[in-house]
C-alpha positions as CSV (number, residue, x, y, z in Angstrom):
1,M,0.0,56.4,-3.2
2,E,1.0,57.7,-6.6
3,N,-1.6,59.9,-8.4
4,T,-3.4,57.6,-10.9
5,S,-5.3,60.3,-12.7
6,L,-5.2,59.8,-16.4
7,A,-2.8,62.8,-16.9
8,A,-0.3,61.1,-14.7
9,N,-0.9,57.6,-16.0
10,P,2.5,56.2,-17.4
11,L,0.7,53.7,-19.6
12,L,-0.8,56.5,-21.6
13,D,2.7,57.9,-22.4
14,L,3.5,56.4,-25.8
15,T,6.4,58.8,-26.6
16,Q,9.1,56.3,-25.4
17,P,9.6,52.8,-24.2
18,P,7.3,52.0,-21.2
19,R,8.1,53.8,-17.9
20,F,8.5,50.6,-15.9
21,G,9.7,52.5,-12.9
22,A,6.4,54.3,-12.7
23,I,3.8,51.6,-13.8
24,L,1.5,50.3,-11.0
25,P,-1.2,47.7,-11.3
26,E,-3.9,50.4,-10.6
27,H,-2.8,52.2,-13.8
28,A,-4.0,49.4,-16.1
29,G,-7.8,49.7,-15.7
30,P,-8.1,53.5,-16.2
31,A,-5.7,53.6,-19.1
32,L,-7.4,50.7,-20.8
33,E,-10.9,52.3,-20.3
34,Q,-9.7,55.6,-21.8
35,V,-8.0,54.2,-24.9
36,L,-10.9,51.7,-25.6
37,A,-13.4,54.6,-25.3
38,E,-11.3,56.9,-27.5
39,N,-10.8,54.1,-30.1
40,R,-14.5,53.3,-30.2
41,R,-15.4,57.0,-30.7
42,A,-12.8,57.5,-33.4
43,L,-14.0,54.3,-35.2
44,E,-17.6,55.5,-35.2
45,N,-16.6,58.9,-36.5
46,L,-14.6,57.2,-39.3
47,L,-17.5,55.0,-40.2
48,A,-20.0,57.9,-40.1
49,A,-17.9,60.2,-42.2
50,G,-19.0,58.5,-45.4
51,V,-15.6,59.2,-47.0
52,L,-14.2,57.2,-49.9
53,R,-12.6,54.1,-48.4
54,T,-8.9,54.3,-49.1
55,W,-5.7,53.2,-47.3
56,D,-5.0,56.7,-46.0
57,S,-8.6,57.6,-45.0
58,F,-9.6,54.3,-43.6
59,A,-7.1,51.4,-43.2
60,Q,-4.2,53.5,-41.7
61,P,-6.3,55.2,-39.0
62,I,-7.6,51.7,-37.9
63,E,-4.0,50.4,-37.9
64,D,-3.0,53.3,-35.7
65,M,-5.9,52.7,-33.2
66,R,-5.0,49.0,-33.0
67,E,-1.4,49.8,-32.4
68,R,-2.1,52.3,-29.6
69,L,-4.1,49.7,-27.7
70,V,-1.4,47.0,-28.2
71,R,1.3,49.5,-27.0
72,L,-0.7,50.2,-23.9
73,W,-1.5,46.6,-23.1
74,S,2.0,45.3,-23.9
75,P,3.7,46.4,-20.6
76,V,0.8,45.1,-18.5
77,S,0.9,41.7,-20.2
78,H,4.7,41.7,-20.0
79,L,4.8,42.5,-16.2
80,H,2.2,39.8,-15.6
81,A,4.7,37.3,-17.1
82,V,8.0,38.6,-15.5
83,M,7.0,40.2,-12.2
84,D,3.6,38.6,-11.2
85,S,1.9,39.7,-8.1
86,E,-1.7,39.5,-6.8
87,P,-2.6,43.1,-7.6
88,L,-1.0,42.8,-11.1
89,R,-2.7,39.5,-11.8
90,A,-6.1,41.0,-10.8
91,A,-5.5,44.0,-13.1
92,Y,-4.4,41.8,-16.0
93,N,-7.4,39.5,-15.6
94,A,-9.8,42.4,-15.3
95,G,-8.4,44.0,-18.5
96,L,-8.0,40.9,-20.7
97,P,-11.7,40.3,-21.4
98,K,-12.0,44.0,-22.4
99,V,-9.1,43.7,-24.8
100,T,-10.4,40.4,-26.2
101,D,-13.9,42.0,-26.6
102,Y,-12.6,45.0,-28.5
103,F,-10.7,43.0,-31.0
104,T,-13.6,40.5,-31.5
105,E,-15.9,43.5,-32.0
106,L,-13.6,45.0,-34.7
107,A,-13.2,41.6,-36.4
108,Q,-17.0,41.1,-36.6
109,D,-18.0,44.7,-37.6
110,E,-19.7,44.4,-41.0
111,R,-19.2,48.1,-41.7
112,L,-15.4,47.7,-41.3
113,Y,-15.5,44.5,-43.4
114,A,-17.3,46.3,-46.2
115,G,-14.8,49.1,-46.0
116,Y,-11.8,46.8,-46.5
117,K,-13.7,45.0,-49.3
118,S,-14.2,48.2,-51.1
119,I,-10.5,49.1,-50.8
120,A,-9.6,45.7,-52.3
121,A,-12.1,46.1,-55.1
122,D,-11.0,49.6,-56.1
123,L,-8.8,50.2,-59.1
124,E,-6.4,52.1,-56.8
125,F,-5.6,48.9,-54.9
126,S,-3.0,47.9,-57.5
127,K,-1.1,51.1,-56.7
128,L,-0.6,50.2,-53.0
129,T,2.7,48.9,-51.7
130,Q,3.2,45.2,-51.3
131,A,2.9,45.6,-47.5
132,Q,-0.3,47.5,-47.7
133,K,-1.9,45.0,-50.1
134,K,-0.8,42.1,-47.8
135,I,-2.4,43.8,-44.8
136,I,-5.7,44.3,-46.7
137,E,-5.7,40.6,-47.9
138,N,-4.8,39.4,-44.4
139,T,-7.5,41.6,-42.8
140,L,-10.2,40.3,-45.2
141,R,-9.2,36.7,-44.4
142,D,-9.2,37.5,-40.6
143,F,-12.7,39.0,-40.9
144,R,-13.9,35.7,-42.2
145,L,-12.0,33.7,-39.6
146,A,-13.5,35.9,-36.8
147,G,-17.1,35.4,-37.8
148,A,-17.8,38.6,-39.7
149,E,-20.0,36.7,-42.1
150,L,-22.0,34.8,-39.4
151,P,-25.6,35.6,-38.6
152,P,-26.1,37.9,-35.5
153,Q,-26.8,35.1,-33.0
154,E,-23.8,33.0,-34.0
155,K,-21.6,36.1,-34.2
156,A,-22.5,36.8,-30.5
157,R,-21.7,33.2,-29.6
158,F,-18.4,33.4,-31.4
159,K,-17.5,36.6,-29.5
160,Q,-18.4,34.9,-26.2
161,L,-16.2,31.9,-27.1
162,Q,-13.2,34.1,-27.7
163,Q,-13.6,35.8,-24.3
164,E,-13.9,32.5,-22.5
165,I,-10.9,31.0,-24.4
166,A,-8.7,34.1,-23.5
167,A,-9.7,33.8,-19.8
168,L,-8.8,30.1,-19.8
169,H,-5.4,30.8,-21.4
170,S,-4.6,33.2,-18.6
171,K,-5.9,30.8,-15.9
172,F,-3.8,27.9,-17.3
173,T,-0.6,30.0,-17.2
174,E,-1.3,31.1,-13.6
175,N,-2.0,27.6,-12.4
176,V,1.3,26.4,-13.9
177,L,3.2,29.3,-12.3
178,D,1.5,28.8,-8.9
179,A,2.1,25.0,-8.9
180,T,5.7,25.5,-10.0
181,Q,6.4,27.8,-7.0
182,A,4.4,25.8,-4.5
183,W,6.9,23.0,-4.2
184,D,10.5,22.7,-3.4
185,L,13.0,20.2,-2.1
186,R,14.9,21.3,1.0
187,L,18.0,19.4,1.9
188,G,20.1,19.7,5.1
189,D,22.5,16.8,4.7
190,E,25.4,17.2,2.4
191,K,25.4,13.5,1.5
192,D,22.1,14.1,-0.4
193,L,24.0,16.4,-2.7
194,A,26.3,13.6,-4.0
195,G,27.0,14.0,-7.7
196,L,25.8,17.6,-8.0
197,P,28.4,20.0,-9.4
198,E,29.3,23.1,-7.5
199,T,27.2,25.4,-9.8
200,A,24.1,23.5,-8.8
201,R,25.0,23.5,-5.1
202,A,25.7,27.2,-5.1
203,M,22.4,28.0,-6.7
204,A,20.6,25.8,-4.2
205,R,22.4,27.5,-1.3
206,Q,21.4,30.9,-2.7
207,N,17.8,29.7,-3.2
208,A,17.7,28.7,0.5
209,Q,19.2,31.9,1.7
210,E,16.6,33.9,-0.2
211,K,14.0,32.2,1.9
212,N,16.1,32.6,5.1
213,L,16.6,28.8,5.3
214,E,19.6,26.7,6.2
215,G,21.1,24.1,3.8
216,W,20.0,23.8,0.1
217,R,16.8,24.4,-1.7
218,F,15.9,23.0,-5.1
219,T,13.0,24.3,-7.0
220,L,11.0,23.3,-10.1
221,E,12.4,26.3,-12.0
222,G,14.3,25.1,-15.1
223,P,17.9,25.6,-14.1
224,S,17.4,24.1,-10.6
225,F,15.3,21.1,-11.8
226,I,17.4,20.2,-14.8
227,G,20.6,20.4,-12.8
228,F,19.2,18.1,-10.1
229,M,17.8,15.6,-12.5
230,T,21.0,15.4,-14.5
231,Y,23.5,15.1,-11.7
232,A,22.0,14.0,-8.3
233,D,23.1,10.5,-7.3
234,N,20.2,10.0,-4.9
235,R,17.6,8.1,-7.0
236,E,14.7,8.5,-4.6
237,L,15.2,12.3,-4.5
238,R,15.3,12.4,-8.3
239,R,12.0,10.5,-8.3
240,Q,10.5,13.0,-5.9
241,M,11.6,16.0,-8.1
242,Y,10.3,14.3,-11.2
243,E,6.9,13.5,-9.7
244,A,6.5,17.1,-8.5
245,F,7.5,18.5,-11.9
246,S,5.5,16.1,-14.1
247,T,2.3,16.5,-12.0
248,R,2.3,20.3,-11.8
249,A,-1.2,21.8,-12.0
250,S,-2.9,18.4,-12.0
251,D,-4.9,15.8,-10.0
252,Q,-1.7,13.9,-9.1
253,G,1.5,14.5,-7.1
254,P,2.3,16.6,-4.0
255,T,-0.1,19.4,-4.8
256,A,-2.8,17.2,-6.3
257,G,-6.0,19.1,-7.1
258,K,-4.9,22.5,-5.9
259,W,-4.3,24.1,-9.3
260,D,-5.6,21.3,-11.6
261,N,-5.7,22.3,-15.3
262,G,-7.4,19.0,-16.3
263,E,-11.0,20.4,-16.5
264,L,-9.7,23.6,-18.0
265,I,-8.0,21.7,-20.9
266,A,-11.3,19.8,-21.5
267,Q,-13.1,23.2,-21.6
268,L,-10.6,24.8,-23.9
269,L,-10.8,22.0,-26.4
270,K,-14.6,22.1,-26.4
271,L,-14.6,25.9,-26.9
272,R,-12.0,25.8,-29.7
273,R,-13.9,23.1,-31.5
274,E,-17.2,24.9,-31.2
275,S,-15.7,28.2,-32.5
276,A,-14.1,26.4,-35.5
277,R,-17.4,24.7,-36.3
278,L,-19.4,27.9,-36.1
279,L,-17.2,29.1,-39.0
280,G,-17.8,25.9,-41.0
281,F,-14.5,24.0,-40.3
282,A,-14.6,20.4,-39.2
283,N,-12.2,21.0,-36.4
284,Y,-9.9,23.6,-34.8
285,A,-6.8,22.4,-36.7
286,E,-8.5,23.1,-40.0
287,Y,-9.3,26.6,-38.8
288,A,-5.8,27.3,-37.4
289,L,-4.1,26.2,-40.7
290,Q,-5.9,28.9,-42.7
291,T,-3.0,31.3,-41.7
292,R,-0.1,28.8,-42.1
293,M,2.4,27.6,-44.7
294,A,1.0,24.1,-44.3
295,K,-2.6,24.2,-45.6
296,T,-4.3,21.0,-44.5
297,V,-4.3,18.5,-41.6
298,P,-3.2,15.6,-43.8
299,E,-0.3,17.6,-45.0
300,V,0.9,18.2,-41.5
301,M,0.2,14.6,-40.4
302,D,2.1,13.2,-43.4
303,F,5.0,15.5,-42.6
304,L,5.1,14.4,-38.9
305,N,4.6,10.7,-39.7
306,D,7.3,10.8,-42.3
307,L,9.7,12.3,-39.7
308,A,8.7,9.6,-37.2
309,V,9.5,6.8,-39.6
310,R,12.9,8.4,-40.2
311,A,13.7,9.1,-36.6
312,S,12.2,6.1,-34.7
313,P,15.0,3.6,-35.5
314,A,17.6,6.0,-34.3
315,A,15.5,6.8,-31.1
316,R,15.1,3.1,-30.3
317,K,18.8,2.6,-30.8
318,D,19.6,5.5,-28.5
319,F,17.3,4.1,-25.8
320,D,18.6,0.6,-26.1
321,E,22.1,1.9,-25.7
322,L,21.1,3.9,-22.6
323,K,19.3,0.9,-21.0
324,R,22.3,-1.4,-21.7
325,F,24.7,1.2,-20.2
326,A,22.6,1.7,-17.0
327,R,22.4,-2.1,-16.6
328,E,26.0,-3.1,-17.4
329,A,27.9,-0.1,-16.0
330,H,25.7,0.8,-13.0
331,G,23.6,-2.3,-12.3
332,V,20.3,-0.4,-12.8
333,E,17.3,-2.3,-14.2
334,P,14.6,-1.4,-15.0
335,L,15.5,2.2,-16.1
336,E,12.9,4.6,-14.8
337,V,12.0,7.9,-16.4
338,W,13.7,9.9,-13.6
339,D,16.9,8.0,-14.4
340,I,17.1,9.1,-18.0
341,G,18.7,12.5,-17.6
342,Y,21.1,11.1,-15.0
343,Y,22.3,8.1,-16.9
344,S,22.3,9.9,-20.2
345,E,24.8,12.4,-18.7
346,K,26.9,9.4,-17.4
347,L,26.8,7.7,-20.8
348,Q,27.7,10.9,-22.7
349,Q,30.8,11.3,-20.4
350,A,31.7,7.6,-20.9
351,K,31.4,7.8,-24.7
352,Y,32.7,11.3,-25.4
353,Y,34.4,12.3,-22.1
354,F,32.1,15.3,-22.3
355,S,29.6,17.0,-20.0
356,Q,27.7,20.3,-20.2
357,E,29.5,21.2,-16.9
358,D,32.9,20.9,-18.7
359,V,32.0,23.9,-20.9
360,R,30.0,25.9,-18.5
361,P,33.1,27.9,-17.2
362,Y,33.7,29.0,-20.8
363,F,30.3,30.6,-21.1
364,P,30.2,33.4,-18.6
365,E,27.4,35.9,-19.4
366,T,30.1,38.6,-19.6
367,R,31.5,36.9,-22.6
368,V,28.4,35.2,-24.2
369,V,26.2,38.4,-24.5
370,P,28.9,40.5,-26.2
371,G,29.7,37.4,-28.3
372,V,26.2,37.2,-29.6
373,F,26.4,40.8,-30.5
374,E,29.7,40.3,-32.3
375,V,28.2,37.3,-34.3
376,V,25.3,39.5,-35.4
377,G,27.7,42.3,-36.3
378,R,29.8,40.1,-38.5
379,L,26.8,38.6,-40.3
380,Y,24.8,41.8,-40.9
381,G,27.2,44.7,-40.3
382,L,25.3,45.9,-37.1
383,K,26.6,47.4,-33.9
384,I,24.8,46.7,-30.5
385,T,25.5,48.8,-27.5
386,E,24.0,49.0,-24.0
387,V,21.9,52.1,-23.2
388,K,22.0,53.2,-19.5
389,G,19.3,55.2,-17.7
390,V,16.3,53.4,-19.2
391,E,13.5,52.4,-16.7
392,V,13.4,48.6,-16.3
393,W,11.2,46.2,-14.2
394,H,14.0,44.5,-12.3
395,P,17.7,45.4,-11.5
396,D,19.0,42.5,-13.5
397,V,17.4,43.8,-16.8
398,R,19.6,45.5,-19.4
399,F,18.6,47.7,-22.4
400,Y,20.4,47.8,-25.7
401,E,20.2,49.4,-29.2
402,I,21.1,48.2,-32.6
403,R,22.6,50.5,-35.2
404,D,23.5,49.7,-38.8
405,S,26.7,50.7,-40.7
406,A,25.2,54.1,-41.5
407,G,24.6,54.8,-37.8
408,E,20.8,54.5,-38.0
409,V,19.0,53.0,-35.0
410,R,17.3,49.8,-36.3
411,G,16.0,48.4,-33.0
412,R,16.1,48.4,-29.2
413,F,15.6,45.6,-26.7
414,Y,15.4,44.6,-23.1
415,M,17.3,41.5,-21.9
416,D,16.0,39.7,-18.8
417,L,18.1,36.5,-18.5
418,Y,17.7,35.0,-15.0
419,A,15.2,32.7,-13.4
420,R,13.4,34.2,-10.3
421,A,10.3,33.9,-8.3
422,N,7.0,35.3,-9.8
423,K,8.5,35.0,-13.4
424,R,6.9,32.6,-15.9
425,G,9.2,29.7,-16.9
426,G,10.7,29.2,-20.3
427,A,12.2,31.7,-22.8
428,W,10.6,34.0,-25.2
429,M,10.7,37.2,-27.3
430,D,7.8,39.5,-27.3
431,E,7.0,42.9,-29.0
432,C,7.1,46.1,-26.9
433,I,6.9,48.6,-29.8
434,N,6.5,47.9,-33.6
435,R,8.2,49.6,-36.5
436,K,6.1,52.0,-38.4
437,R,6.6,55.2,-40.5
438,T,4.9,58.3,-39.3
439,A,5.0,62.0,-40.3
440,A,7.8,62.4,-37.7
441,G,9.9,59.6,-39.1
442,V,10.3,55.9,-38.4
443,Q,9.2,54.5,-35.0
444,V,12.0,52.3,-33.8
445,P,10.9,48.7,-32.9
446,V,11.6,47.5,-29.3
447,A,11.7,43.9,-28.1
448,Y,11.6,42.0,-24.8
449,L,14.1,39.1,-24.7
450,V,13.3,36.9,-21.7
451,C,15.1,33.7,-20.5
452,N,15.3,31.7,-17.2
453,F,19.0,31.0,-16.9
454,S,21.1,30.3,-13.8
455,P,21.9,33.6,-12.1
456,P,25.3,34.8,-10.9
457,V,26.1,33.1,-7.6
458,E,28.7,33.7,-4.9
459,G,30.6,36.5,-6.7
460,R,31.0,34.7,-10.0
461,P,29.3,35.9,-13.2
462,A,26.4,33.8,-14.5
463,L,27.9,30.7,-16.1
464,F,25.7,29.3,-18.9
465,T,25.4,25.7,-20.2
466,H,25.8,25.3,-23.9
467,D,22.1,24.5,-24.1
468,E,21.4,27.9,-22.4
469,V,23.6,29.6,-25.0
470,I,21.6,28.0,-27.8
471,T,18.4,29.2,-26.1
472,L,19.8,32.8,-26.0
473,F,20.7,32.6,-29.7
474,H,17.2,31.3,-30.5
475,E,15.4,34.1,-28.8
476,F,17.8,36.6,-30.3
477,G,16.9,35.3,-33.7
478,H,13.2,36.1,-33.0
479,G,14.3,39.5,-31.7
480,L,16.2,40.3,-34.9
481,H,13.2,39.3,-37.0
482,H,11.1,41.8,-35.0
483,M,13.7,44.6,-34.9
484,L,15.4,44.6,-38.3
485,T,12.2,44.8,-40.4
486,Q,12.2,47.5,-43.0
487,V,8.4,47.3,-43.4
488,D,6.7,50.6,-42.6
489,Y,3.2,49.2,-41.6
490,V,2.7,47.5,-38.3
491,G,0.3,44.8,-39.6
492,V,3.1,43.0,-41.5
493,A,6.3,44.5,-39.8
494,G,8.6,42.2,-38.0
495,I,6.9,39.0,-37.0
496,N,3.4,40.4,-37.6
497,G,1.6,38.6,-40.4
498,V,4.3,35.9,-40.6
499,A,2.8,32.4,-41.0
500,W,3.1,30.7,-37.6
501,D,5.0,27.7,-39.0
502,A,7.6,30.1,-40.6
503,V,8.1,32.3,-37.5
504,E,10.6,29.9,-36.0
505,L,12.9,30.1,-39.1
506,P,15.1,33.1,-37.9
507,S,15.3,31.8,-34.4
508,Q,16.3,28.2,-35.2
509,F,18.6,29.5,-37.9
510,M,20.6,31.5,-35.3
511,E,21.3,28.4,-33.2
512,N,23.7,27.0,-35.8
513,W,26.4,29.5,-34.9
514,C,26.6,28.0,-31.4
515,W,28.4,25.0,-32.9
516,E,30.8,26.8,-35.2
517,R,34.4,27.2,-34.0
518,E,34.7,30.7,-35.5
519,A,31.6,31.8,-33.6
520,L,32.5,30.0,-30.4
521,D,35.8,31.8,-30.3
522,L,33.7,35.0,-30.1
523,I,31.1,33.8,-27.5
524,A,33.2,31.6,-25.2
525,G,36.1,32.4,-22.9
526,H,36.9,31.0,-19.5
527,Y,35.5,33.2,-16.8
528,Q,38.7,33.2,-14.8
529,N,41.3,33.8,-17.6
530,G,39.4,34.3,-20.8
531,A,40.9,31.2,-22.4
532,K,39.2,29.8,-25.5
533,I,37.6,26.4,-25.4
534,P,40.5,24.0,-25.9
535,D,40.6,22.0,-29.2
536,D,40.2,18.6,-27.5
537,L,37.1,19.9,-25.5
538,Y,35.6,21.4,-28.7
539,A,36.2,18.1,-30.5
540,K,34.3,16.2,-27.7
541,M,31.5,18.8,-27.8
542,I,31.0,18.3,-31.5
543,A,31.3,14.5,-31.3
544,A,28.5,14.6,-28.6
545,K,26.3,17.1,-30.6
546,N,23.9,14.4,-31.9
547,F,24.1,12.3,-28.7
548,Q,20.5,10.9,-28.3
549,S,19.3,13.1,-31.2
550,G,16.9,10.3,-32.2
551,M,15.3,10.4,-28.7
552,Q,15.1,14.2,-28.8
553,F,13.6,14.1,-32.3
554,V,10.7,11.7,-31.4
555,R,10.0,13.6,-28.2
556,Q,9.3,16.7,-30.3
557,L,7.2,14.6,-32.6
558,E,5.2,13.2,-29.7
559,F,4.3,16.7,-28.6
560,S,3.4,17.7,-32.2
561,L,1.3,14.7,-32.9
562,F,-0.5,15.0,-29.6
563,D,-1.3,18.6,-30.3
564,M,-2.5,17.9,-33.9
565,R,-4.7,14.9,-32.9
566,L,-6.3,16.8,-30.0
567,H,-7.2,19.7,-32.4
568,S,-8.2,17.6,-35.4
569,G,-9.6,14.1,-34.8
570,Y,-10.4,14.3,-31.0
571,D,-14.0,14.7,-30.0
572,P,-14.2,16.2,-26.4
573,E,-17.8,14.8,-26.1
574,S,-16.8,11.2,-27.0
575,G,-15.9,10.2,-23.5
576,K,-12.3,9.6,-24.4
577,S,-9.9,11.5,-22.2
578,V,-7.1,13.8,-23.2
579,Q,-4.8,11.4,-21.4
580,Q,-5.9,8.6,-23.6
581,V,-5.0,10.6,-26.7
582,L,-1.5,11.3,-25.3
583,D,-1.1,7.6,-24.3
584,E,-2.0,6.5,-27.9
585,V,0.6,8.9,-29.4
586,R,3.2,7.7,-26.9
587,S,2.5,4.0,-27.8
588,E,3.3,4.9,-31.4
589,V,6.4,7.1,-31.1
590,A,7.8,7.3,-27.6
591,V,10.7,5.1,-26.6
592,M,10.0,5.5,-22.8
593,I,6.4,5.4,-21.5
594,P,6.2,7.6,-18.4
595,P,4.5,6.5,-15.2
596,A,0.7,6.7,-14.9
597,F,0.9,9.7,-12.6
598,N,2.6,11.8,-15.3
599,R,0.4,14.8,-16.4
600,F,2.7,16.4,-18.9
601,Q,-0.3,18.0,-20.7
602,N,-1.3,20.0,-17.6
603,G,1.8,22.1,-18.0
604,F,1.9,22.2,-21.8
605,S,1.5,26.0,-21.9
606,H,2.6,26.2,-25.6
607,I,-0.7,24.7,-26.8
608,F,-3.0,25.6,-24.0
609,A,-1.9,29.2,-23.3
610,G,0.8,30.2,-25.7
611,G,-0.5,30.4,-29.3
612,Y,0.8,27.0,-30.5
613,A,-2.6,25.2,-30.5
614,A,-2.6,23.0,-33.7
615,G,0.8,24.6,-34.3
616,Y,3.5,22.8,-32.3
617,Y,4.5,21.0,-35.5
618,S,5.8,24.5,-36.5
619,Y,9.1,23.8,-34.7
620,K,9.9,20.8,-36.9
621,W,8.5,22.5,-40.0
622,A,10.7,25.6,-39.5
623,E,13.7,23.4,-38.6
624,V,13.6,22.1,-42.2
625,L,13.7,25.7,-43.4
626,S,16.4,26.9,-41.0
627,A,18.8,23.9,-41.6
628,D,18.4,24.4,-45.3
629,A,19.0,28.1,-45.0
630,F,22.1,27.6,-42.9
631,S,23.5,25.1,-45.5
632,K,24.0,28.1,-47.8
633,F,26.4,29.5,-45.2
634,E,28.1,26.1,-45.0
635,E,28.7,26.4,-48.7
636,H,30.0,30.0,-48.6
637,G,31.5,30.4,-45.1
638,V,29.7,30.9,-41.8
639,F,30.5,34.6,-41.6
640,D,30.2,35.3,-45.3
641,R,28.9,38.8,-45.3
642,A,27.2,38.6,-48.8
643,T,25.2,35.6,-47.7
644,G,24.4,37.3,-44.4
645,V,23.1,40.4,-46.3
646,E,21.0,38.2,-48.5
647,F,19.4,36.6,-45.4
648,L,18.9,40.0,-43.9
649,Q,17.2,41.5,-47.0
650,N,15.2,38.4,-48.0
651,I,14.0,37.1,-44.7
652,L,14.6,39.4,-41.7
653,E,13.7,42.8,-43.3
654,Q,10.6,41.5,-45.1
655,G,8.5,40.7,-42.1
656,G,5.1,39.3,-43.1
657,S,4.9,41.4,-46.2
658,R,5.2,38.4,-48.5
659,E,4.5,34.7,-48.4
660,P,7.3,32.9,-46.5
661,M,7.8,30.3,-49.2
662,E,8.4,33.0,-51.7
663,L,10.9,34.7,-49.4
664,F,12.7,31.4,-48.7
665,V,13.0,30.6,-52.4
666,Q,14.3,34.0,-53.1
667,F,17.1,33.5,-50.5
668,R,17.9,29.9,-51.2
669,G,17.3,29.9,-55.0
670,R,15.1,26.8,-54.7
671,A,12.4,25.2,-52.6
672,P,13.4,23.8,-49.2
673,K,14.9,20.3,-48.9
674,I,14.8,18.1,-45.8
675,D,18.4,16.8,-46.3
676,A,20.2,19.4,-44.2
677,L,18.0,18.8,-41.2
678,L,18.5,15.1,-41.3
679,R,22.3,15.6,-41.6
680,H,22.4,18.2,-38.8
681,S,20.4,15.8,-36.6
682,G,22.7,12.9,-37.3
683,L,19.8,10.9,-38.8
684,T,21.6,10.2,-42.1
685,V,24.8,8.2,-42.7
């Protein structure tokens, strides 16, 4: 057993990126206790000192304390997401309430609140930098939103609510992970694999071998599930896969009741509503919008409803075409929800002679990853290189650094690309270390970039679908926002302090290069001979780009409207169920109503565990910004360095130091327009 004394505790070593090779679950508790105790002592000393409240004497020391705790907790939280185990889960869940407690205490401390108010009221405030002023303004707003002005009894209740909400977020995520891993489809007869491409079969063989099984094993992890639902000819097996996936963590399906998130969702909605009402807001959505670009619930609802009106005719047309194709070409009627991916793929091939599998051989990881780096290099004049010898949490993880043209290190990042057991599904970027300026110089920001792609199989490099390449570009956009910041104060450096509905701008913006021939020639090359995507295949890919874009558009609107209605108009005490709210939204915008057993909401981690509560609309909101921002490159050239530098300086480097609309207008020369998004989505003639 490794020595877990505080002196030997790797979580307390903040001189470098986390020592993942040394971190054990039992390090979390003692490290957390020590830093919380030290922070609380330092805070009391600061408040007792009676010194004049200035940035240097008051705000900066508090920023530093906060950052130290975040730095310590980051690797624990990260490992819980990417390498979960029973001991780690226990350590994370024991520490989470303590972290939540601490931040709620800070946010409700009237002495701290008074200190920040005195800084804001002082004549010296005008001499602070833009970033310092923004942190003070944001902090005062956040004090109000955390109940600092509530009477003692209500303040205590608000704190209790925050604890309970954080615990429910964690439990929701664990239930989804456990339910995802609890079910698989094991096949021993090759005829059941009919229709599946060799990439899907090879991955299923590898999945079986990992469990010492014969045959093929399909799981509910993204690459396995999507491959099966898209290509498997066996309709009954597709139905089984769909039912298992769409009922995860619910009262339905093969693991019914075992990890049911239903009651947990009801609890979360009640607690969020109560916390918002304690602060004087009518509902949670009103409360959440206090820190967003969009300011009111009607503004968001009007935005979503307007998009629904524009997209619904195209979505209905897409769906009618799919039904007609399934009926006339394949004799299938009625079309079931587990048929949609399968017949959509067949229709796409029939219309455009194009399939994602056609381009997969051209997207080996060995070409795509350096290609992403090359795209970023051409846009912003940056060089990205791998750094060996850094401790990582899994052998597949790589570590890189970004340098600018002057040779200065601007950022570093871990890349963890493949799906595996005990790893949360989906893709994300998270902060490991934030940029800040210290007496010793600039602290270089470090990011985690995490995806769940198909791994290398049977001696071949990992071969990505074009959709996976888009996901990688998306997460890399978030990473650049975090790493390229030039803001010297953590509170508004990188993605910190950026309005939630603007934070997707840099990520969605990056996706555009996945469609441009100039960029594709950098990121694509056949894994066997390096050949570029042939012109005829590229033409088919572009022709198929907006295939079923109407259906995809309304699906995102369905999620956004469901989220917004749950957090604005829905009363958890009314007797109406969450399922009824979802059914109502579907009746208005969905083109295909799923079967009664579907429990999509029970796995909707974005809004019930991932920070997107009353914020899922942000994806569409930011799409308007990102499409319009990219249209400037369409006007000047997709690799126009001058335009790239403008985006770098006005958006990526500014972090949350200024309002996002102000930054957008500075880059684009005007307010955003919706036209580019509609054009890119094929929703305008």
